[in-house]
C-alpha positions, 0 to 999 in steps of 0.5 A: 783672117785669123785673129788672136785674143788675150784674156785676163788671167789671175795675177799669179800667172806669169804669162798671158793666155792667148787664144787662136781663132782660125780663119775659114779653112781651105779645102784645097790645102786640107789633107784627106784626113782633115776633110773627112773630119770636117764632114763627120763634124759639119754640124759642130760649131767648133772651128776646124784646126786640123788643116796643116796650113794653120798654126796655133799661137800659145804660151811657151810655158803652156802646151794647152790652148783654147778656141774662142767661141762663135760670134766673136767681134770681127776686128778686136784690138790686141792689148798686152797687160803687164802682170806681176811675177809669180813670186808677188803675193801682194796681188793674190787673194788668201785662197790663191796663196793657199792653193799656190804657196811660195817655195820655202827655203831649205834653211827655214826647216833647219836643214840645208838641202843645197850648199850655200856658196859664200858671198864673193866679197868674203872669198875674193882678194881686193885690188887697189882702186887705182890698179883695178879694172874699171867696170865702165868701159868708157871711163878713162883709167887712172893709169895710162900706160903702154906696157911695152915701155918702162913703168916710169912712162906711165901717165897718172891721170888722177889728182891724188895719184902721185909717184909717192902714192905708187910706191906706198899704196898696197896693191893687193890684200887677201880676202876677208875670210883670210883676214885682209892681210897684204899679199907678199907674193902673187902671179900675173897672167894674161887672158888666153896666154898661159905661157906668160906668168910674171911673179911679183914680190916686194921690190928692194926699194919697198923692203928698204923703205920698211914696206912689207907688201907689194906696192902699185909701183912693184906691180908696174915695174915687175910687169915691165921686166917680166914682159921683157924676158925673152922666150926660151928656145924650147917654147919657141919650137913648140909654136907653129910656123905661122905663129913663129913668123908672126912673133918675128914680125912683131918683135922686129916692129917693137925693136924699131919702135923702141930704138933697140940695136941691131943685136936685138934683131931676132930676139922674141920676148914675152911682150911680143905675144901681146901684139898691138894689145899693149894698153894697160886696162887694169888687174883683176882676181883670176877665176878658177878656170884661169889658174895656171899649172903649178899649184897656185890657188885662188887669191894668188893669181891675178889677170892683167887686162890689156887693150889697144890704143885708138889709132895705133898701128 
């Protein structure tokens, strides 16, 4: 039976070296070249490894391997000893540090060979915590809302979040590099739905109250009315037959659920693109590949994340 051994290595190696001890080769499975090789080297004590039925186990980072000498114990114990990483100089001797020096950053020599990207906190706009997407998926969001229904039906699940706070709090601010000024215009989009673009500006109520920024209430109300907009006939004609049938079925289900009149039958709206994914999850800044056509820049486009309600049909 083949046996494997691990040998202690200097601490500056990241992967342990493993030796392979082949078992007694079988003459019935060896190729003619391997049998000739054994006859020529029958007096050598080096085990034969030319049999195609034998495989060598070696480090994925090292193509070389070593064979254990004769007289090894019959049943050794395989143990794995964790070793420090390559960048750890605390365990290396002075000679080892001289032979294997750590890489020096380009800026240490006074020349920047690689462009250093700015930290995201400097270039990304900020979203109000009550409106932002939560990092932990199991955390209940502070605003529980079905975007198919008016923003006044949203449930505020936070002690300090009131209707007055929704109307007063600034929803978005520019990046730190741009001065953190409140944003007065932006576009909301949905993942993988480039046809839905909702422009948000301060509402008349905000302007009458002397506010010069987009409030959380402006976002919720603007999103509701933006999703209520019907799909244009040209946009509907660009869809395939199966997509049209699906949208018609979703629109009819929505009409019955909302108690709308029969005159609304057959009217397909933007909200119908979402299907069952109508649970408001939050808003986040858009990434570069998510920017829609139209000249909008990073920091002006935000993505609305939605999900499904548990048990919703």
